[in-house]
C-alpha positions as CSV (number, residue, x, y, z in Angstrom):
1,X,0.0,0.0,0.0
2,X,1.3,3.4,-1.0
3,X,0.5,6.6,1.0
4,X,1.2,10.3,1.2
5,X,0.5,12.6,4.1
6,X,-0.3,16.3,4.1
7,X,-0.4,18.5,7.2
8,X,-2.2,21.5,8.5
9,X,-3.2,22.9,12.0
10,X,-6.4,23.7,13.7
11,X,-7.2,26.0,16.7
12,X,-10.6,25.7,18.4
13,X,-12.4,26.4,21.6
14,X,-14.8,23.9,23.1
15,X,-16.0,22.2,26.3
16,X,-17.0,18.7,27.2
17,X,-19.9,17.1,29.2
18,X,-19.1,14.3,31.6
19,X,-17.0,13.7,34.7
20,X,-14.5,11.8,32.7
21,X,-13.3,15.1,31.2
22,X,-12.5,16.7,34.5
23,X,-11.4,20.4,34.1
24,X,-11.9,20.1,30.3
25,X,-15.7,20.4,31.0
26,X,-15.0,24.1,31.2
27,X,-14.5,26.1,28.0
28,X,-10.9,25.8,26.8
29,X,-8.7,26.1,23.7
30,X,-7.1,23.3,21.7
31,X,-4.5,23.4,19.0
32,X,-4.0,20.4,16.8
33,X,-1.6,19.3,14.1
34,X,-3.8,17.7,11.5
35,X,-2.3,14.9,9.3
36,X,-4.3,13.5,6.4
37,X,-2.9,10.3,4.9
38,X,-4.2,9.1,1.6
39,X,-3.6,5.4,0.6
40,X,-3.9,3.3,-2.6
41,X,-2.7,-0.1,-3.6
42,X,-1.1,0.9,-6.9
43,X,0.2,4.3,-8.0
44,X,-1.8,6.1,-10.6
45,X,-0.9,6.8,-14.2
46,X,1.5,9.6,-13.0
47,X,3.2,7.3,-10.5
48,X,1.7,9.2,-7.5
49,X,-0.9,8.4,-4.8
50,X,-2.7,11.7,-5.3
51,X,-1.8,15.2,-6.3
52,X,-0.1,16.5,-3.1
53,X,-0.9,20.1,-4.0
54,X,-4.6,19.3,-4.3
55,X,-4.6,17.2,-1.1
56,X,-2.9,20.1,0.8
57,X,-5.4,22.6,-0.6
58,X,-8.5,20.5,0.3
59,X,-7.2,19.7,3.8
60,X,-6.7,23.4,4.3
61,X,-10.3,24.1,3.1
62,X,-11.8,21.5,5.5
63,X,-9.7,22.8,8.4
64,X,-10.6,26.4,7.7
65,X,-14.3,25.6,8.2
66,X,-13.5,24.7,11.8
67,X,-10.5,27.0,12.6
68,X,-10.9,29.7,15.2
69,X,-14.4,28.6,16.1
70,X,-16.0,27.8,19.4
71,X,-17.3,24.4,18.5
72,X,-19.9,24.6,21.3
73,X,-21.6,27.3,19.2
74,X,-21.6,25.3,15.9
75,X,-25.0,23.8,15.0
76,X,-23.4,20.7,13.4
77,X,-22.0,19.7,16.8
78,X,-25.0,20.5,19.1
79,X,-25.1,18.0,21.9
80,X,-21.8,16.3,20.9
81,X,-18.5,16.1,22.8
82,X,-16.1,17.3,20.1
83,X,-13.3,15.0,21.3
84,X,-10.1,14.7,19.3
85,X,-11.4,11.3,18.0
86,X,-14.7,12.9,16.9
87,X,-12.9,15.8,15.1
88,X,-10.6,13.3,13.3
89,X,-13.8,11.6,12.0
90,X,-15.4,14.9,10.9
91,X,-12.3,16.0,9.0
92,X,-11.9,12.6,7.4
93,X,-15.6,12.4,6.3
94,X,-15.4,16.0,4.9
95,X,-12.2,15.1,3.0
96,X,-13.8,11.9,1.7
97,X,-16.8,14.0,0.4
98,X,-14.3,16.2,-1.5
99,X,-12.6,13.2,-3.0
100,X,-16.0,11.9,-4.1
101,X,-16.9,15.2,-5.7
102,X,-13.6,15.2,-7.7
103,X,-11.8,18.0,-5.8
104,X,-8.6,16.0,-5.6
105,X,-8.6,15.2,-9.3
106,X,-9.7,12.2,-11.3
107,X,-6.7,10.1,-10.1
108,X,-8.0,10.4,-6.5
109,X,-10.9,8.1,-7.5
110,X,-8.5,5.2,-7.2
111,X,-7.7,5.9,-3.5
112,X,-8.4,3.0,-1.2
113,X,-8.5,4.8,2.1
114,X,-7.9,7.9,4.2
115,X,-6.6,8.4,7.8
116,X,-6.9,11.6,9.7
117,X,-4.7,12.1,12.8
118,X,-5.1,15.0,15.2
119,X,-2.0,15.5,17.4
120,X,-3.0,17.1,20.7
121,X,0.6,17.3,21.8
122,X,4.0,15.5,21.2
123,X,2.7,12.6,23.4
124,X,-1.0,12.2,22.5
125,X,-3.0,11.9,19.3
126,X,-6.0,10.3,17.9
127,X,-6.9,9.0,14.4
128,X,-9.8,8.0,12.3
129,X,-9.4,5.7,9.4
130,X,-11.9,5.1,6.6
131,X,-12.3,3.5,3.3
132,X,-12.8,5.6,0.2
């Protein structure tokens, strides 16, 4: 399996419900490094996984929809704990939709899968992996 990874970053504010979250139940900020890894079994006709420029652009577009937002105020996330795991899924699903619509080029239709990883720090991160 071949893969390429592109990176961006995301800054949000949010809070959580539930004792398991301790002090994070209060409104707080979070900054994430966001990695999107695109996979395919065989390279395309140009000997690439996907156009890295288009992948970078589309990840940036998805991240910009969330960046500098208080996620507690976003209607899409009403009643949801916007955990790192949950946000990785949201970003992956939004990227997958862009792949489906052709935003990453025709060659991207041959992608097998996508993994989005959000790094909370140098010692903790969460990922969501999905088929395309």
